[in-house]
MARDOMAR-283626 format. One record per residue (C-alpha): x, y, z; residue in one letter; residue number from 1. Coordinates in steps of 0.05 Angstrom, whole numbers. Layout:
<atoms>
       u       v       w  type  seq
       X       Y       Z     a  NUM
...
</atoms>
This chain:
<atoms>
       u       v       w  type  seq
    -361     763    -115     m    1
    -367     769    -190     t    2
    -315     783    -242     s    3
    -308     856    -262     a    4
    -342     867    -329     a    5
    -294     867    -387     g    6
    -234     850    -345     v    7
    -219     779    -367     h    8
    -222     789    -442     q    9
    -207     716    -457     g   10
    -161     703    -399     g   11
    -180     659    -341     k   12
    -164     664    -267     f   13
    -151     599    -228     i   14
    -137     598    -153     v   15
    -105     538    -118     v   16
    -124     535     -45     e   17
    -117     491      16     g   18
     -91     489      87     g   19
     -17     488     105     d   20
      15     425      78     g   21
     -39     412      27     s   22
       8     417     -32     g   23
     -22     478     -66     k   24
      46     510     -80     s   25
      71     444    -108     t   26
      10     438    -154     q   27
       4     510    -178     a   28
      68     505    -220     r   29
      51     443    -262     p   30
     -18     472    -275     l   31
      13     536    -301     a   32
      62     495    -343     d   33
       6     455    -374     r   34
     -32     519    -391     l   35
      30     546    -426     r   36
      38     481    -464     d   37
     -34     490    -487     a   38
     -14     556    -518     g   39
     -35     607    -465     h   40
       6     662    -437     e   41
       3     644    -363     t   42
      23     682    -301     v   43
      40     642    -239     l   44
      35     682    -175     t   45
      20     677    -101     r   46
      -9     710     -39     e   47
      17     741       2     p   48
      79     766     -34     g   49
      61     770    -107     g   50
      90     840    -115     t   51
     152     876     -89     a   52
     112     911     -35     s   53
      74     846     -22     g   54
     140     811      -7     a   55
     152     860      50     a   56
      81     848      76     l   57
      92     773      70     r   58
     151     777     117     q   59
     109     813     169     v   60
      50     766     160     l   61
      90     702     166     l   62
     138     724     221     e   63
     109     784     258     g   64
      65     787     319     s   65
      -3     811     296     l   66
     -73     822     321     d   67
    -124     783     280     a   68
    -154     847     251     r   69
     -85     874     232     a   70
     -71     807     198     e   71
    -135     812     157     a   72
    -120     884     137     l   73
     -49     868     116     l   74
     -75     809      74     m   75
    -124     857      41     a   76
     -69     908      28     a   77
     -26     855      -4     d   78
     -85     832     -46     r   79
    -102     902     -70     a   80
     -32     913     -95     q   81
     -30     843    -125     h   82
     -94     856    -165     v   83
     -69     924    -188     t   84
       1     903    -209     e   85
      -5     830    -230     v   86
     -74     798    -235     i   87
    -114     854    -266     g   88
     -64     872    -321     p   89
     -53     799    -339     a   90
    -127     785    -346     l   91
    -137     849    -385     a   92
     -88     827    -438     r   93
    -119     758    -443     g   94
     -69     719    -402     a   95
     -87     662    -355     w   96
     -70     671    -282     v   97
     -55     616    -232     v   98
     -51     641    -161     s   99
     -27     603    -100     d  100
     -81     632     -52     r  101
    -130     689     -61     f  102
    -194     712     -26     v  103
    -215     641      -4     p  104
    -153     638      42     s  105
    -176     701      78     s  106
    -247     676      86     l  107
    -220     612     116     v  108
    -159     634     156     y  109
    -182     702     181     q  110
    -258     694     175     g  111
    -262     625     208     v  112
    -193     610     236     g  113
    -186     677     270     r  114
    -261     682     283     a  115
    -269     750     250     l  116
    -329     727     211     g  117
    -333     707     138     v  118
    -379     764     119     d  119
    -334     817     149     a  120
    -272     789     116     v  121
    -308     781      49     e  122
    -329     854      50     a  123
    -256     874      62     l  124
    -233     829       6     s  125
    -286     856     -42     d  126
    -258     926     -31     f  127
    -187     901     -43     a  128
    -202     863    -107     t  129
    -243     916    -142     a  130
    -291     863    -168     g  131
    -241     812    -195     i  132
    -257     741    -175     s  133
    -232     672    -197     p  134
    -263     632    -253     d  135
    -243     569    -216     l  136
    -223     554    -144     v  137
    -189     488    -130     l  138
    -183     466     -58     v  139
    -133     412     -41     l  140
    -161     372      17     d  141
    -117     329      61     i  142
    -126     289     125     s  143
    -105     314     193     d  144
     -49     263     196     d  145
     -21     281     128     v  146
     -23     355     145     s  147
      15     344     209     k  148
      70     305     174     v  149
      78     355     118     r  150
      80     415     164     r  151
     138     384     204     a  152
     195     428     179     s  153
     257     458     210     e  154
     234     530     201     d  155
     157     535     205     p  156
     125     603     195     d  157
      74     636     241     r  158
      15     600     210     f  159
      49     533     208     e  160
      63     540     283     r  161
     -11     546     299     e  162
     -44     491     340     s  163
     -71     427     311     e  164
    -140     452     329     e  165
    -130     514     287     f  166
    -107     474     226     h  167
    -165     425     234     a  168
    -213     485     237     r  169
    -182     513     173     v  170
    -189     448     135     r  171
    -261     440     157     e  172
    -276     512     137     a  173
    -249     498      67     y  174
    -295     438      60     r  175
    -355     476      86     s  176
    -345     538      44     l  177
    -328     497     -18     a  178
    -396     463     -13     a  179
    -430     531      -7     q  180
    -391     569     -60     r  181
    -377     520    -116     g  182
    -303     511    -102     w  183
    -277     444    -129     v  184
    -247     399     -76     v  185
    -190     354     -98     v  186
    -160     297     -57     d  187
     -91     322     -39     g  188
     -71     258      -2     n  189
     -53     224     -67     l  190
      14     222    -103     e  191
      36     289    -132     v  192
      29     268    -205     d  193
     -40     238    -192     v  194
     -64     303    -160     v  195
     -35     344    -217     a  196
     -73     301    -267     d  197
    -138     310    -228     k  198
    -128     385    -225     i  199
    -116     388    -300     w  200
    -177     346    -313     s  201
    -220     394    -273     v  202
    -191     455    -308     a  203
    -204     424    -376     c  204
    -275     406    -357     e  205
    -293     473    -327     r  206
    -253     522    -369     l  207
    -234     485    -433     e  208
    -163     513    -439     p  209
</atoms>
């Protein structure tokens, strides 16, 4: 995908990705804070659930019983509304956007994890995003053992309850697609502050905030 012409107008779009337990939600916030400290209006958001209607879709996606195709379609619906209400307007006014998940999650989780095919899911996502794509995708990569420990919670969602084989397939898909698509892989096994510093270093190198 390519960025829609004229959309960004000085703003940049960063996506923080990774499998369950990778720490992406933990890392998205300090990245947004550092961008604000650097003088940028910054919008921190997430998928699914970055809009009011998306919050309702998130509930279904994380707790409902869904066919894989229905899951992919609901993710795309959430993304279309997210782009329309949040991401597109922010970029148009020159703000920076940091999103916890975007299209790469669908390529990995539905395209590979659910075996729907990366090309099919990408076509659906292209329709949903209307041409908007990230300037930088950061993938937090962790080991199988670290993932298992971090996902051990009292109230896991539908994705977190998936098998170890599913989660291993997701992590490998991130690594493989990152190599093909220029996503930047960051070691998420390290201490939180160390990972945050590495992410900021990459953002400074690639986007010069």
